[in-house]
All heavy atoms as a GROMACS GRO file, in nm:
protein
  570
    1MET      N    1   8.947   8.957  10.142
    1MET     CA    2   9.032   8.921  10.256
    1MET      C    3   8.973   8.972  10.387
    1MET      O    4   8.909   9.072  10.393
    1MET     CB    5   9.169   9.000  10.227
    1MET     CG    6   9.264   8.997  10.348
    1MET     SD    7   9.417   9.078  10.320
    1MET     CE    8   9.514   8.936  10.288
    2ASP      N    9   8.997   8.894  10.487
    2ASP     CA   10   8.948   8.924  10.619
    2ASP      C   11   9.018   9.054  10.670
    2ASP      O   12   9.140   9.063  10.670
    2ASP     CB   13   8.976   8.813  10.714
    2ASP     CG   14   8.931   8.827  10.860
    2ASP    OD1   15   8.868   8.936  10.877
    2ASP    OD2   16   8.948   8.737  10.940
    3ALA      N   17   8.945   9.155  10.718
    3ALA     CA   18   9.003   9.278  10.754
    3ALA      C   19   9.106   9.251  10.871
    3ALA      O   20   9.200   9.338  10.889
    3ALA     CB   21   8.902   9.371  10.801
    4LYS      N   22   9.087   9.158  10.958
    4LYS     CA   23   9.183   9.129  11.064
    4LYS      C   24   9.321   9.090  11.006
    4LYS      O   25   9.416   9.098  11.080
    4LYS     CB   26   9.128   9.025  11.160
    4LYS     CG   27   9.016   9.084  11.248
    4LYS     CD   28   8.995   8.986  11.361
    4LYS     CE   29   8.904   9.051  11.454
    4LYS     NZ   30   8.956   9.057  11.586
    5LYS      N   31   9.319   9.047  10.884
    5LYS     CA   32   9.449   8.996  10.827
    5LYS      C   33   9.514   9.111  10.741
    5LYS      O   34   9.623   9.089  10.694
    5LYS     CB   35   9.427   8.875  10.739
    5LYS     CG   36   9.374   8.758  10.817
    5LYS     CD   37   9.366   8.638  10.737
    5LYS     CE   38   9.321   8.515  10.826
    5LYS     NZ   39   9.288   8.400  10.746
    6LEU      N   40   9.453   9.228  10.731
    6LEU     CA   41   9.521   9.332  10.662
    6LEU      C   42   9.641   9.372  10.752
    6LEU      O   43   9.629   9.414  10.864
    6LEU     CB   44   9.429   9.457  10.647
    6LEU     CG   45   9.322   9.438  10.543
    6LEU    CD1   46   9.225   9.557  10.546
    6LEU    CD2   47   9.386   9.424  10.399
    7PRO      N   48   9.761   9.372  10.692
    7PRO     CA   49   9.878   9.401  10.780
    7PRO      C   50   9.890   9.548  10.803
    7PRO      O   51   9.844   9.631  10.724
    7PRO     CB   52   9.992   9.350  10.688
    7PRO     CG   53   9.942   9.335  10.554
    7PRO     CD   54   9.791   9.317  10.562
    8VAL      N   55   9.956   9.580  10.911
    8VAL     CA   56   9.979   9.720  10.954
    8VAL      C   57  10.066   9.780  10.839
    8VAL      O   58  10.155   9.715  10.791
    8VAL     CB   59  10.052   9.722  11.090
    8VAL    CG1   60  10.102   9.865  11.113
    8VAL    CG2   61   9.972   9.677  11.204
    9GLY      N   62  10.029   9.899  10.797
    9GLY     CA   63  10.106   9.970  10.693
    9GLY      C   64  10.032   9.954  10.558
    9GLY      O   65  10.074  10.014  10.462
   10SER      N   66   9.935   9.858  10.553
   10SER     CA   67   9.867   9.837  10.415
   10SER      C   68   9.758   9.946  10.403
   10SER      O   69   9.722  10.006  10.497
   10SER     CB   70   9.810   9.701  10.401
   10SER     OG   71   9.709   9.674  10.504
   11SER      N   72   9.718   9.967  10.278
   11SER     CA   73   9.614  10.056  10.243
   11SER      C   74   9.475   9.996  10.240
   11SER      O   75   9.464   9.882  10.196
   11SER     CB   76   9.639  10.129  10.110
   11SER     OG   77   9.763  10.189  10.105
   12ALA      N   78   9.375  10.066  10.300
   12ALA     CA   79   9.242  10.004  10.307
   12ALA      C   80   9.136  10.114  10.286
   12ALA      O   81   9.166  10.231  10.306
   12ALA     CB   82   9.228   9.945  10.442
   13VAL      N   83   9.019  10.062  10.250
   13VAL     CA   84   8.912  10.156  10.223
   13VAL      C   85   8.803  10.127  10.331
   13VAL      O   86   8.770  10.008  10.357
   13VAL     CB   87   8.846  10.127  10.081
   13VAL    CG1   88   8.722  10.226  10.060
   13VAL    CG2   89   8.955  10.167   9.976
   14ASP      N   90   8.754  10.229  10.398
   14ASP     CA   91   8.642  10.219  10.486
   14ASP      C   92   8.521  10.232  10.395
   14ASP      O   93   8.491  10.340  10.351
   14ASP     CB   94   8.641  10.325  10.596
   14ASP     CG   95   8.531  10.313  10.696
   14ASP    OD1   96   8.429  10.256  10.664
   14ASP    OD2   97   8.541  10.377  10.798
   15THR      N   98   8.450  10.122  10.380
   15THR     CA   99   8.344  10.125  10.272
   15THR      C  100   8.221  10.205  10.323
   15THR      O  101   8.137  10.237  10.241
   15THR     CB  102   8.294   9.985  10.236
   15THR    OG1  103   8.256   9.914  10.348
   15THR    CG2  104   8.414   9.913  10.166
   16ARG      N  105   8.212  10.225  10.452
   16ARG     CA  106   8.090  10.302  10.501
   16ARG      C  107   8.104  10.448  10.478
   16ARG      O  108   8.014  10.521  10.458
   16ARG     CB  109   8.074  10.272  10.649
   16ARG     CG  110   8.035  10.131  10.678
   16ARG     CD  111   7.970  10.110  10.814
   16ARG     NE  112   7.934   9.979  10.814
   16ARG     CZ  113   7.941   9.895  10.930
   16ARG    NH1  114   7.991   9.952  11.034
   16ARG    NH2  115   7.900   9.774  10.927
   17THR      N  116   8.239  10.497  10.474
   17THR     CA  117   8.255  10.649  10.451
   17THR      C  118   8.327  10.672  10.322
   17THR      O  119   8.333  10.785  10.272
   17THR     CB  120   8.345  10.699  10.563
   17THR    OG1  121   8.477  10.641  10.557
   17THR    CG2  122   8.286  10.678  10.700
   18GLY      N  123   8.390  10.571  10.259
   18GLY     CA  124   8.461  10.586  10.136
   18GLY      C  125   8.610  10.646  10.155
   18GLY      O  126   8.675  10.660  10.064
   19ARG      N  127   8.646  10.656  10.279
   19ARG     CA  128   8.772  10.707  10.316
   19ARG      C  129   8.879  10.606  10.294
   19ARG      O  130   8.857  10.485  10.328
   19ARG     CB  131   8.778  10.758  10.455
   19ARG     CG  132   8.687  10.884  10.482
   19ARG     CD  133   8.690  10.917  10.628
   19ARG     NE  134   8.812  10.974  10.677
   19ARG     CZ  135   8.844  10.995  10.797
   19ARG    NH1  136   8.757  10.974  10.896
   19ARG    NH2  137   8.963  11.048  10.827
   20ILE      N  138   9.000  10.645  10.255
   20ILE     CA  139   9.104  10.557  10.233
   20ILE      C  140   9.212  10.589  10.338
   20ILE      O  141   9.236  10.703  10.366
   20ILE     CB  142   9.166  10.576  10.090
   20ILE    CG1  143   9.065  10.542   9.986
   20ILE    CG2  144   9.289  10.485  10.073
   20ILE    CD1  145   9.112  10.578   9.843
   21GLY      N  146   9.266  10.491  10.402
   21GLY     CA  147   9.360  10.499  10.507
   21GLY      C  148   9.461  10.395  10.505
   21GLY      O  149   9.458  10.299  10.434
   22ILE      N  150   9.556  10.417  10.596
   22ILE     CA  151   9.667  10.319  10.619
   22ILE      C  152   9.632  10.246  10.749
   22ILE      O  153   9.603  10.308  10.852
   22ILE     CB  154   9.805  10.390  10.631
   22ILE    CG1  155   9.826  10.467  10.500
   22ILE    CG2  156   9.905  10.286  10.665
   22ILE    CD1  157   9.944  10.553  10.508
   23VAL      N  158   9.636  10.113  10.742
   23VAL     CA  159   9.618  10.028  10.863
   23VAL      C  160   9.720  10.061  10.967
   23VAL      O  161   9.839  10.042  10.942
   23VAL     CB  162   9.604   9.884  10.826
   23VAL    CG1  163   9.589   9.797  10.956
   23VAL    CG2  164   9.498   9.853  10.723
   24MET      N  165   9.678  10.114  11.082
   24MET     CA  166   9.777  10.140  11.192
   24MET      C  167   9.768  10.030  11.300
   24MET      O  168   9.864  10.014  11.380
   24MET     CB  169   9.736  10.271  11.256
   24MET     CG  170   9.739  10.386  11.164
   24MET     SD  171   9.889  10.406  11.070
   24MET     CE  172  10.000  10.456  11.210
   25GLY      N  173   9.667   9.947  11.296
   25GLY     CA  174   9.659   9.835  11.399
   25GLY      C  175   9.514   9.780  11.404
   25GLY      O  176   9.433   9.817  11.333
   26HIS      N  177   9.500   9.696  11.501
   26HIS     CA  178   9.375   9.628  11.518
   26HIS      C  179   9.347   9.625  11.672
   26HIS      O  180   9.442   9.591  11.748
   26HIS     CB  181   9.383   9.477  11.475
   26HIS     CG  182   9.424   9.459  11.326
   26HIS    ND1  183   9.331   9.469  11.234
   26HIS    CD2  184   9.537   9.450  11.271
   26HIS    CE1  185   9.393   9.450  11.113
   26HIS    NE2  186   9.523   9.443  11.139
   27GLU      N  187   9.234   9.674  11.708
   27GLU     CA  188   9.196   9.697  11.846
   27GLU      C  189   9.060   9.635  11.869
   27GLU      O  190   8.964   9.679  11.813
   27GLU     CB  191   9.201   9.841  11.891
   27GLU     CG  192   9.177   9.861  12.034
   27GLU     CD  193   9.296   9.813  12.117
   27GLU    OE1  194   9.410   9.826  12.082
   27GLU    OE2  195   9.265   9.766  12.230
   28GLY      N  196   9.060   9.527  11.941
   28GLY     CA  197   8.933   9.448  11.954
   28GLY      C  198   8.882   9.406  11.808
   28GLY      O  199   8.962   9.364  11.728
   29PRO      N  200   8.763   9.429  11.785
   29PRO     CA  201   8.708   9.393  11.652
   29PRO      C  202   8.734   9.495  11.546
   29PRO      O  203   8.703   9.473  11.430
   29PRO     CB  204   8.552   9.381  11.679
   29PRO     CG  205   8.528   9.479  11.782
   29PRO     CD  206   8.653   9.471  11.874
   30TYR      N  207   8.791   9.612  11.584
   30TYR     CA  208   8.806   9.718  11.491
   30TYR      C  209   8.946   9.724  11.421
   30TYR      O  210   9.042   9.681  11.472
   30TYR     CB  211   8.784   9.853  11.559
   30TYR     CG  212   8.648   9.866  11.614
   30TYR    CD1  213   8.624   9.839  11.747
   30TYR    CD2  214   8.540   9.886  11.535
   30TYR    CE1  215   8.496   9.852  11.799
   30TYR    CE2  216   8.406   9.892  11.586
   30TYR     CZ  217   8.389   9.871  11.714
   30TYR     OH  218   8.262   9.877  11.763
   31VAL      N  219   8.945   9.785  11.303
   31VAL     CA  220   9.061   9.813  11.230
   31VAL      C  221   9.090   9.962  11.245
   31VAL      O  222   9.004  10.041  11.221
   31VAL     CB  223   9.051   9.776  11.082
   31VAL    CG1  224   9.181   9.811  11.001
   31VAL    CG2  225   9.013   9.626  11.063
   32GLN      N  226   9.212  10.003  11.290
   32GLN     CA  227   9.237  10.141  11.310
   32GLN      C  228   9.307  10.192  11.184
   32GLN      O  229   9.412  10.135  11.131
   32GLN     CB  230   9.338  10.156  11.428
   32GLN     CG  231   9.265  10.124  11.554
   32GLN     CD  232   9.360  10.122  11.667
   32GLN    OE1  233   9.472  10.070  11.663
   32GLN    NE2  234   9.312  10.177  11.780
   33LEU      N  235   9.253  10.299  11.123
   33LEU     CA  236   9.300  10.362  11.006
   33LEU      C  237   9.342  10.503  11.026
   33LEU      O  238   9.287  10.573  11.108
   33LEU     CB  239   9.193  10.355  10.888
   33LEU     CG  240   9.140  10.217  10.858
   33LEU    CD1  241   9.016  10.234  10.766
   33LEU    CD2  242   9.250  10.134  10.782
   34ARG      N  243   9.446  10.546  10.949
   34ARG     CA  244   9.490  10.685  10.952
   34ARG      C  245   9.489  10.736  10.814
   34ARG      O  246   9.538  10.663  10.725
   34ARG     CB  247   9.628  10.692  11.019
   34ARG     CG  248   9.683  10.839  11.015
   34ARG     CD  249   9.801  10.857  11.100
   34ARG     NE  250   9.753  10.856  11.239
   34ARG     CZ  251   9.837  10.841  11.343
   34ARG    NH1  252   9.971  10.844  11.327
   34ARG    NH2  253   9.788  10.841  11.466
   35PRO      N  254   9.441  10.861  10.784
   35PRO     CA  255   9.440  10.915  10.655
   35PRO      C  256   9.590  10.930  10.595
   35PRO      O  257   9.681  10.943  10.674
   35PRO     CB  258   9.372  11.045  10.665
   35PRO     CG  259   9.341  11.072  10.806
   35PRO     CD  260   9.390  10.948  10.882
   36TYR      N  261   9.596  10.916  10.467
   36TYR     CA  262   9.729  10.950  10.399
   36TYR      C  263   9.759  11.086  10.434
   36TYR      O  264   9.679  11.174  10.441
   36TYR     CB  265   9.712  10.934  10.248
   36TYR     CG  266   9.730  10.795  10.196
   36TYR    CD1  267   9.639  10.698  10.201
   36TYR    CD2  268   9.855  10.765  10.139
   36TYR    CE1  269   9.652  10.567  10.158
   36TYR    CE2  270   9.880  10.630  10.090
   36TYR     CZ  271   9.782  10.546  10.100
   36TYR     OH  272   9.799  10.413  10.056
   37GLY      N  273   9.888  11.115  10.459
   37GLY     CA  274   9.933  11.253  10.489
   37GLY      C  275   9.924  11.281  10.638
   37GLY      O  276   9.954  11.387  10.682
   38GLY      N  277   9.873  11.182  10.719
   38GLY     CA  278   9.850  11.202  10.857
   38GLY      C  279   9.714  11.251  10.904
   38GLY      O  280   9.632  11.273  10.812
   39GLY      N  281   9.699  11.263  11.026
   39GLY     CA  282   9.570  11.308  11.080
   39GLY      C  283   9.519  11.208  11.182
   39GLY      O  284   9.595  11.124  11.227
   40ARG      N  285   9.400  11.230  11.226
   40ARG     CA  286   9.343  11.157  11.329
   40ARG      C  287   9.301  11.011  11.282
   40ARG      O  288   9.239  10.997  11.180
   40ARG     CB  289   9.229  11.232  11.390
   40ARG     CG  290   9.147  11.149  11.497
   40ARG     CD  291   9.040  11.229  11.559
   40ARG     NE  292   9.097  11.305  11.663
   40ARG     CZ  293   9.035  11.389  11.739
   40ARG    NH1  294   8.914  11.423  11.706
   40ARG    NH2  295   9.083  11.451  11.844
   41GLU      N  296   9.342  10.910  11.361
   41GLU     CA  297   9.298  10.780  11.330
   41GLU      C  298   9.147  10.762  11.355
   41GLU      O  299   9.093  10.833  11.442
   41GLU     CB  300   9.368  10.684  11.428
   41GLU     CG  301   9.512  10.662  11.386
   41GLU     CD  302   9.578  10.557  11.479
   41GLU    OE1  303   9.511  10.479  11.546
   41GLU    OE2  304   9.707  10.552  11.479
   42TRP      N  305   9.089  10.662  11.290
   42TRP     CA  306   8.954  10.628  11.315
   42TRP      C  307   8.943  10.478  11.315
   42TRP      O  308   9.018  10.408  11.255
   42TRP     CB  309   8.857  10.703  11.216
   42TRP     CG  310   8.850  10.635  11.079
   42TRP    CD1  311   8.763  10.549  11.032
   42TRP    CD2  312   8.932  10.663  10.965
   42TRP    NE1  313   8.780  10.509  10.895
   42TRP    CE2  314   8.888  10.581  10.857
   42TRP    CE3  315   9.046  10.747  10.941
   42TRP    CZ2  316   8.957  10.586  10.730
   42TRP    CZ3  317   9.104  10.747  10.820
   42TRP    CH2  318   9.056  10.666  10.712
   43ASP      N  319   8.842  10.428  11.382
   43ASP     CA  320   8.809  10.288  11.392
   43ASP      C  321   8.712  10.249  11.286
   43ASP      O  322   8.608  10.323  11.271
   43ASP     CB  323   8.758  10.254  11.527
   43ASP     CG  324   8.864  10.261  11.631
   43ASP    OD1  325   8.988  10.255  11.599
   43ASP    OD2  326   8.829  10.280  11.750
   44ALA      N  327   8.723  10.142  11.217
   44ALA     CA  328   8.629  10.093  11.125
   44ALA      C  329   8.603   9.948  11.152
   44ALA      O  330   8.681   9.872  11.194
   44ALA     CB  331   8.683  10.104  10.975
   45GLY      N  332   8.474   9.912  11.140
   45GLY     CA  333   8.440   9.778  11.162
   45GLY      C  334   8.492   9.687  11.063
   45GLY      O  335   8.511   9.722  10.936
   46PRO      N  336   8.529   9.559  11.100
   46PRO     CA  337   8.599   9.467  11.003
   46PRO      C  338   8.517   9.434  10.882
   46PRO      O  339   8.562   9.410  10.776
   46PRO     CB  340   8.629   9.354  11.086
   46PRO     CG  341   8.542   9.356  11.200
   46PRO     CD  342   8.512   9.506  11.223
   47ASP      N  343   8.385   9.444  10.899
   47ASP     CA  344   8.291   9.413  10.787
   47ASP      C  345   8.285   9.526  10.683
   47ASP      O  346   8.230   9.516  10.573
   47ASP     CB  347   8.155   9.377  10.836
   47ASP     CG  348   8.085   9.490  10.917
   47ASP    OD1  349   8.163   9.561  10.981
   47ASP    OD2  350   7.974   9.500  10.919
   48ALA      N  351   8.339   9.644  10.722
   48ALA     CA  352   8.335   9.765  10.630
   48ALA      C  353   8.474   9.804  10.578
   48ALA      O  354   8.493   9.911  10.540
   48ALA     CB  355   8.276   9.878  10.715
   49VAL      N  356   8.569   9.714  10.591
   49VAL     CA  357   8.711   9.747  10.546
   49VAL      C  358   8.745   9.647  10.439
   49VAL      O  359   8.729   9.527  10.452
   49VAL     CB  360   8.812   9.742  10.664
   49VAL    CG1  361   8.951   9.769  10.618
   49VAL    CG2  362   8.769   9.842  10.770
   50ARG      N  363   8.805   9.698  10.338
   50ARG     CA  364   8.871   9.612  10.230
   50ARG      C  365   8.992   9.676  10.183
   50ARG      O  366   9.023   9.794  10.209
   50ARG     CB  367   8.765   9.603  10.112
   50ARG     CG  368   8.751   9.735  10.027
   50ARG     CD  369   8.679   9.715   9.904
   50ARG     NE  370   8.641   9.836   9.836
   50ARG     CZ  371   8.728   9.909   9.766
   50ARG    NH1  372   8.853   9.884   9.757
   50ARG    NH2  373   8.686  10.023   9.714
   51ARG      N  374   9.078   9.586  10.121
   51ARG     CA  375   9.209   9.634  10.073
   51ARG      C  376   9.188   9.739   9.964
   51ARG      O  377   9.094   9.725   9.879
   51ARG     CB  378   9.281   9.522  10.019
   51ARG     CG  379   9.432   9.554   9.975
   51ARG     CD  380   9.503   9.437   9.927
   51ARG     NE  381   9.527   9.328  10.026
   51ARG     CZ  382   9.622   9.345  10.116
   51ARG    NH1  383   9.710   9.437  10.119
   51ARG    NH2  384   9.642   9.244  10.203
   52ALA      N  385   9.261   9.853   9.958
   52ALA     CA  386   9.253   9.954   9.852
   52ALA      C  387   9.311   9.900   9.726
   52ALA      O  388   9.419   9.828   9.734
   52ALA     CB  389   9.320  10.084   9.905
   53THR      N  390   9.256   9.939   9.620
   53THR     CA  391   9.314   9.905   9.493
   53THR      C  392   9.430   9.991   9.462
   53THR      O  393   9.452  10.096   9.528
   53THR     CB  394   9.213   9.930   9.380
   53THR    OG1  395   9.186  10.066   9.367
   53THR    CG2  396   9.092   9.847   9.395
   54GLN      N  397   9.516   9.954   9.364
   54GLN     CA  398   9.628  10.038   9.334
   54GLN      C  399   9.593  10.180   9.289
   54GLN      O  400   9.655  10.274   9.322
   54GLN     CB  401   9.709   9.965   9.212
   54GLN     CG  402   9.842  10.045   9.182
   54GLN     CD  403   9.920   9.948   9.087
   54GLN    OE1  404   9.866   9.886   9.004
   54GLN    NE2  405  10.052   9.975   9.101
   55ALA      N  406   9.482  10.190   9.216
   55ALA     CA  407   9.433  10.322   9.167
   55ALA      C  408   9.383  10.407   9.287
   55ALA      O  409   9.411  10.523   9.301
   55ALA     CB  410   9.318  10.310   9.072
   56GLU      N  411   9.322  10.349   9.394
   56GLU     CA  412   9.283  10.420   9.504
   56GLU      C  413   9.404  10.460   9.592
   56GLU      O  414   9.406  10.573   9.642
   56GLU     CB  415   9.192  10.327   9.590
   56GLU     CG  416   9.053  10.313   9.535
   56GLU     CD  417   8.968  10.200   9.599
   56GLU    OE1  418   9.038  10.100   9.642
   56GLU    OE2  419   8.849  10.212   9.595
   57ARG      N  420   9.499  10.374   9.598
   57ARG     CA  421   9.626  10.417   9.665
   57ARG      C  422   9.693  10.534   9.604
   57ARG      O  423   9.736  10.628   9.669
   57ARG     CB  424   9.722  10.297   9.679
   57ARG     CG  425   9.677  10.184   9.772
   57ARG     CD  426   9.781  10.081   9.796
   57ARG     NE  427   9.831  10.020   9.682
   57ARG     CZ  428   9.794   9.907   9.627
   57ARG    NH1  429   9.685   9.844   9.683
   57ARG    NH2  430   9.842   9.853   9.518
   58ARG      N  431   9.705  10.533   9.467
   58ARG     CA  432   9.768  10.643   9.404
   58ARG      C  433   9.691  10.767   9.418
   58ARG      O  434   9.745  10.878   9.446
   58ARG     CB  435   9.779  10.606   9.256
   58ARG     CG  436   9.894  10.527   9.216
   58ARG     CD  437   9.927  10.522   9.071
   58ARG     NE  438   9.815  10.474   8.987
   58ARG     CZ  439   9.796  10.362   8.940
   58ARG    NH1  440   9.895  10.269   8.952
   58ARG    NH2  441   9.694  10.326   8.869
   59SER      N  442   9.560  10.758   9.409
   59SER     CA  443   9.470  10.876   9.426
   59SER      C  444   9.487  10.939   9.568
   59SER      O  445   9.495  11.060   9.583
   59SER     CB  446   9.324  10.838   9.397
   59SER     OG  447   9.244  10.944   9.425
   60ALA      N  448   9.495  10.847   9.671
   60ALA     CA  449   9.494  10.902   9.802
   60ALA      C  450   9.636  10.962   9.830
   60ALA      O  451   9.641  11.071   9.901
   60ALA     CB  452   9.473  10.788   9.898
   61ALA      N  453   9.737  10.904   9.779
   61ALA     CA  454   9.872  10.952   9.800
   61ALA      C  455   9.893  11.087   9.726
   61ALA      O  456   9.967  11.175   9.771
   61ALA     CB  457   9.973  10.856   9.750
   62ALA      N  458   9.821  11.108   9.619
   62ALA     CA  459   9.839  11.237   9.536
   62ALA      C  460   9.749  11.351   9.586
   62ALA      O  461   9.771  11.462   9.549
   62ALA     CB  462   9.814  11.205   9.390
   63ALA      N  463   9.646  11.314   9.663
   63ALA     CA  464   9.543  11.411   9.701
   63ALA      C  465   9.609  11.504   9.800
   63ALA      O  466   9.689  11.460   9.892
   63ALA     CB  467   9.428  11.345   9.768
   64PRO      N  468   9.575  11.638   9.794
   64PRO     CA  469   9.634  11.728   9.897
   64PRO      C  470   9.571  11.704  10.023
   64PRO      O  471   9.457  11.660  10.039
   64PRO     CB  472   9.584  11.869   9.841
   64PRO     CG  473   9.475  11.844   9.749
   64PRO     CD  474   9.493  11.698   9.695
   65THR      N  475   9.652  11.717  10.139
   65THR     CA  476   9.593  11.707  10.271
   65THR      C  477   9.524  11.828  10.308
   65THR      O  478   9.548  11.940  10.254
   65THR     CB  479   9.711  11.676  10.367
   65THR    OG1  480   9.805  11.778  10.364
   65THR    CG2  481   9.770  11.539  10.332
   66GLU      N  482   9.431  11.820  10.400
   66GLU     CA  483   9.357  11.937  10.439
   66GLU      C  484   9.458  12.032  10.515
   66GLU      O  485   9.538  11.993  10.591
   66GLU     CB  486   9.250  11.902  10.544
   66GLU     CG  487   9.136  11.826  10.476
   66GLU     CD  488   9.022  11.805  10.576
   66GLU    OE1  489   8.998  11.898  10.665
   66GLU    OE2  490   8.953  11.712  10.552
   67PRO      N  491   9.439  12.164  10.490
   67PRO     CA  492   9.526  12.260  10.563
   67PRO      C  493   9.503  12.261  10.702
   67PRO      O  494   9.392  12.249  10.747
   67PRO     CB  495   9.493  12.396  10.499
   67PRO     CG  496   9.355  12.373  10.430
   67PRO     CD  497   9.342  12.230  10.397
   68ARG      N  498   9.611  12.268  10.778
   68ARG     CA  499   9.600  12.277  10.922
   68ARG      C  500   9.560  12.412  10.964
   68ARG      O  501   9.621  12.514  10.921
   68ARG     CB  502   9.728  12.231  10.986
   68ARG     CG  503   9.783  12.099  10.943
   68ARG     CD  504   9.754  11.992  11.048
   68ARG     NE  505   9.822  11.867  11.011
   68ARG     CZ  506   9.759  11.760  10.985
   68ARG    NH1  507   9.632  11.760  10.982
   68ARG    NH2  508   9.816  11.648  10.961
   69ALA      N  509   9.464  12.416  11.053
   69ALA     CA  510   9.426  12.546  11.112
   69ALA      C  511   9.540  12.600  11.212
   69ALA      O  512   9.592  12.512  11.273
   69ALA     CB  513   9.300  12.537  11.190
   70HIS      N  514   9.572  12.724  11.214
   70HIS     CA  515   9.664  12.762  11.307
   70HIS      C  516   9.622  12.899  11.360
   70HIS      O  517   9.542  12.969  11.298
   70HIS     CB  518   9.810  12.780  11.243
   70HIS     CG  519   9.830  12.890  11.148
   70HIS    ND1  520   9.788  12.881  11.020
   70HIS    CD2  521   9.871  13.019  11.164
   70HIS    CE1  522   9.812  13.000  10.957
   70HIS    NE2  523   9.865  13.087  11.048
   71ALA      N  524   9.675  12.927  11.476
   71ALA     CA  525   9.624  13.051  11.551
   71ALA      C  526   9.703  13.178  11.508
   71ALA      O  527   9.676  13.287  11.562
   71ALA     CB  528   9.638  13.027  11.701
   72GLY      N  529   9.785  13.165  11.420
   72GLY     CA  530   9.866  13.287  11.374
   72GLY      C  531   9.987  13.298  11.459
   72GLY      O  532  10.008  13.223  11.558
   73GLY      N  533  10.074  13.390  11.426
   73GLY     CA  534  10.193  13.401  11.508
   73GLY      C  535  10.278  13.515  11.450
   73GLY      O  536  10.246  13.589  11.358
   74ALA      N  537  10.399  13.526  11.506
   74ALA     CA  538  10.486  13.635  11.476
   74ALA      C  539  10.535  13.633  11.328
   74ALA      O  540  10.570  13.727  11.268
   74ALA     CB  541  10.611  13.632  11.572
   75ASP      N  542  10.541  13.506  11.271
   75ASP     CA  543  10.591  13.501  11.132
   75ASP      C  544  10.482  13.528  11.033
   75ASP      O  545  10.504  13.515  10.912
   75ASP     CB  546  10.656  13.369  11.115
   75ASP     CG  547  10.554  13.248  11.133
   75ASP    OD1  548  10.452  13.268  11.205
   75ASP    OD2  549  10.580  13.139  11.086
   76GLU      N  550  10.356  13.552  11.074
   76GLU     CA  551  10.249  13.579  10.983
   76GLU      C  552  10.260  13.721  10.929
   76GLU      O  553  10.285  13.819  11.006
   76GLU     CB  554  10.114  13.555  11.058
   76GLU     CG  555   9.998  13.555  10.970
   76GLU     CD  556   9.872  13.505  11.038
   76GLU    OE1  557   9.870  13.387  11.092
   76GLU    OE2  558   9.790  13.588  11.065
   77ALA      N  559  10.236  13.736  10.798
   77ALA     CA  560  10.246  13.865  10.739
   77ALA      C  561  10.126  13.954  10.782
   77ALA      O  562  10.021  13.907  10.807
   77ALA     CB  563  10.232  13.859  10.584
   78PRO      N  564  10.148  14.088  10.794
   78PRO     CA  565  10.038  14.173  10.847
   78PRO      C  566   9.935  14.192  10.744
   78PRO      O  567   9.943  14.172  10.628
   78PRO     CB  568  10.111  14.311  10.869
   78PRO     CG  569  10.247  14.299  10.818
   78PRO     CD  570  10.270  14.155  10.786
   0.00000   0.00000   0.00000
């Protein structure tokens, strides 16, 4: 399938990095992807994007997200 036809909200694989993301949009020639669980979007070339398989979607959805760094605060235990 042509990467430009992947609908927003569908799951895709960036074959150059192996990352799986959700299609957030199309900007110029690029497909904009966001990791499952949120995070920073990245652009992938249309020639490097394919629809994710059902197994890849399940794996990405079940994978733990990276912990967010925080600066600490009053609710942090001593």
